[in-house]
C-alpha positions as CSV (number, residue, x, y, z in Angstrom):
1,M,0.0,0.0,0.0
2,P,1.3,3.5,-0.8
3,S,2.8,5.6,1.9
4,A,1.7,9.1,2.8
5,S,-1.9,9.7,1.9
6,Q,-4.5,8.6,-0.7
7,P,-4.6,10.6,-3.9
8,I,-6.6,13.8,-4.0
9,R,-9.2,14.5,-6.6
10,R,-6.9,15.7,-9.4
11,E,-4.5,12.9,-8.6
12,R,-7.3,10.4,-8.9
13,K,-8.2,11.7,-12.3
14,I,-4.6,11.3,-13.4
15,M,-4.5,7.8,-11.9
16,D,-7.7,6.8,-13.8
17,I,-6.0,7.7,-17.1
18,V,-2.8,5.9,-16.1
19,Y,-4.8,2.8,-15.3
20,E,-6.8,3.1,-18.6
21,L,-3.7,3.5,-20.7
22,T,-1.4,1.3,-18.6
23,E,1.4,3.7,-19.4
24,A,1.3,7.4,-19.9
25,F,3.3,10.4,-21.1
26,T,2.6,13.8,-19.7
27,K,1.5,15.1,-23.1
28,V,-0.9,12.2,-23.4
29,M,-2.3,13.0,-20.0
30,E,-3.0,16.5,-21.1
31,A,-5.0,15.2,-24.1
32,H,-7.1,12.9,-21.9
33,L,-8.0,15.5,-19.2
34,I,-11.1,17.7,-19.5
35,N,-10.0,21.3,-18.9
36,P,-6.4,20.2,-18.3
37,P,-4.2,22.2,-16.0
38,S,-0.8,23.4,-17.4
39,Y,1.8,20.9,-18.6
40,S,3.9,21.8,-15.5
41,A,0.9,21.3,-13.2
42,I,0.4,17.8,-14.7
43,R,4.1,17.0,-14.2
44,A,3.9,18.2,-10.6
45,T,0.9,16.0,-10.0
46,M,2.7,13.0,-11.5
47,N,5.7,13.7,-9.3
48,R,3.4,13.8,-6.2
49,L,1.9,10.5,-7.2
50,E,5.4,9.0,-7.7
51,I,6.4,10.3,-4.2
52,K,3.3,8.8,-2.7
53,G,4.1,5.5,-4.3
54,F,1.2,5.2,-6.8
55,I,3.2,5.4,-10.0
56,V,6.7,4.9,-11.2
57,R,8.5,6.9,-13.9
58,R,10.9,5.5,-16.5
59,E,12.7,7.1,-19.4
60,R,11.9,6.2,-22.9
61,D,13.2,8.1,-25.9
62,L,14.2,11.0,-23.7
63,K,10.7,11.3,-22.3
64,H,9.2,10.2,-19.0
65,V,6.6,7.5,-19.1
66,Y,4.6,6.6,-16.1
67,Y,3.2,3.3,-15.0
68,P,0.9,2.4,-12.1
69,L,2.6,0.7,-9.1
70,V,-0.6,0.1,-7.1
71,D,-3.5,-2.1,-8.1
72,R,-6.6,-0.2,-8.9
73,Q,-8.5,-2.0,-6.2
74,Q,-6.2,-0.6,-3.5
75,V,-7.0,3.0,-4.6
76,K,-10.8,2.3,-5.1
77,E,-11.6,1.2,-1.6
78,P,-10.3,4.3,0.3
79,A,-11.8,6.6,-2.4
80,L,-15.2,5.0,-2.0
81,Q,-15.0,5.2,1.8
82,Q,-14.3,8.9,1.5
83,L,-17.2,9.3,-0.9
84,L,-19.5,7.5,1.5
85,K,-18.3,9.6,4.4
86,T,-18.6,12.9,2.5
87,F,-21.9,12.5,0.8
88,F,-23.8,9.7,2.4
89,E,-23.0,10.0,6.1
90,G,-21.1,6.7,5.8
91,S,-24.2,4.8,4.7
92,A,-23.8,2.2,2.0
93,S,-27.6,1.9,1.8
94,Q,-28.0,5.6,1.0
95,A,-25.3,5.4,-1.7
96,M,-26.9,2.2,-3.2
97,S,-30.3,3.8,-3.2
98,M,-29.0,6.8,-5.1
99,L,-27.1,4.7,-7.5
100,L,-30.3,2.6,-8.2
101,D,-32.3,5.8,-8.6
102,L,-29.8,7.3,-11.1
103,S,-29.6,4.1,-13.1
104,K,-33.2,2.9,-12.9
105,D,-33.6,3.3,-16.7
106,S,-30.5,1.3,-17.5
107,V,-30.1,-1.3,-14.8
108,I,-30.8,-4.8,-16.1
109,E,-32.3,-7.7,-14.3
110,K,-29.0,-9.6,-14.1
111,E,-27.5,-6.7,-12.2
112,L,-30.4,-6.6,-9.8
113,D,-30.0,-10.4,-9.2
114,E,-26.3,-9.9,-8.5
115,L,-27.1,-7.1,-6.0
116,N,-29.6,-9.4,-4.3
117,K,-27.0,-12.1,-4.0
118,L,-24.5,-9.6,-2.6
119,L,-27.1,-8.4,-0.1
120,E,-27.9,-11.9,1.0
121,K,-24.2,-12.7,1.4
122,A,-23.7,-9.6,3.5
123,K,-26.7,-10.4,5.7
124,K,-25.4,-14.0,6.2
125,E,-21.9,-12.7,7.1
126,K,-23.3,-10.2,9.5
127,A,-25.5,-12.8,11.2
128,E,-22.4,-15.1,11.6
129,E,-20.4,-12.2,13.0
130,V,-23.1,-11.5,15.6
131,N,-23.4,-15.2,16.5
132,S,-19.6,-15.6,16.9
133,N,-19.5,-12.5,19.2
134,N,-22.1,-14.0,21.5
């Protein structure tokens, strides 16, 4: 797991692009960002991500190319926890309710079945946890 702190918002956007491309040059990052900051600001962000241990920089053809060092899942979980804390008072059910409301026109029955399975699994695990603590 990376040292220091989790990536901040702009850093997460940069990380999304690095994960998507699997390797990234600063100029390419600029092209993939909506309303990109300056080239030097992107470089500074990449340097912070490197210091935090999220990416590694290598030289290729006299240019820096960046690669992810951390599995995407390791970055997702803390980011989602922060999102829950910030916007949903830490409540997964509030977040799920909003997600379902937002995607009600596009959610398919297979996804609903999968969600039901996950909910049943979570209920079972919670019940087992309560029973083992008694």
